C-alpha positions in Angstrom: 71.2 49.7 -58.5 67.5 50.5 -58.0 66.6 54.1 -57.7 63.2 53.5 -56.0 61.8 51.1 -53.5 58.6 50.4 -51.6 58.3 49.8 -47.9 55.3 48.8 -45.9 53.7 50.9 -43.3 53.0 49.5 -39.9 49.7 51.3 -39.9 49.4 55.0 -39.2 46.5 54.5 -36.9 48.6 52.3 -34.7 52.3 53.2 -35.3 52.5 56.7 -36.8 55.5 57.7 -34.7 57.3 54.4 -35.4 56.7 54.8 -39.2 58.0 58.4 -39.1 61.2 57.4 -37.2 61.7 54.5 -39.7 61.4 57.0 -42.6 63.9 59.3 -40.9 66.4 56.4 -40.6 65.9 55.7 -44.3 66.6 59.3 -45.2 69.9 59.1 -43.3 70.8 56.3 -45.7 69.8 58.3 -48.7 66.2 57.0 -49.3 63.6 59.7 -49.2 59.8 59.5 -49.4 58.4 60.4 -52.8 54.9 59.1 -52.5 52.4 57.7 -50.0 50.5 54.6 -51.0 47.6 52.8 -49.3 49.8 50.5 -47.2 53.3 52.0 -47.4 55.7 54.5 -48.9 57.6 54.8 -52.2 61.2 55.9 -51.5 63.6 57.4 -54.0 67.4 57.2 -53.8 69.2 60.5 -53.2 71.9 62.0 -51.0 71.8 61.3 -47.3 69.9 63.9 -45.3 68.4 64.1 -41.8 64.7 64.6 -42.7 62.0 64.5 -40.1 58.7 63.4 -41.5 55.2 64.2 -40.2 51.7 63.2 -41.4 48.9 65.7 -41.9 45.5 64.1 -42.2 43.8 67.1 -43.8 42.2 66.4 -47.1 43.3 69.3 -49.2 43.7 69.4 -52.9 45.9 72.5 -53.4 45.3 75.0 -50.7 48.1 77.5 -51.4 47.6 79.5 -48.2 47.9 76.3 -46.1 51.1 75.1 -47.9 52.6 78.6 -47.9 52.2 78.7 -44.1 54.2 75.5 -43.7 56.7 76.5 -46.3 57.4 79.7 -44.5 58.2 77.6 -41.4 60.8 75.6 -43.3 58.6 72.5 -44.1 58.4 70.9 -47.5 55.3 69.1 -48.8 56.2 65.6 -50.0 53.0 63.8 -51.1 
């Protein structure tokens, strides 16, 4: 059985909420986002979890203070 798969995005400019809900449904089936590509997402097989995904459009390399703020709030940076 494959451990990774690629799914297409419907376009974050047009359907961000729809994409995020689709990714949540995949996480309930054990497929979790491991990377964001130009037109979609790479998913990795794991245990079923109820993850809620969100997109942040900031262009930051590694701003530790920014990531620490969200980490303290219980969020995890994915890609």
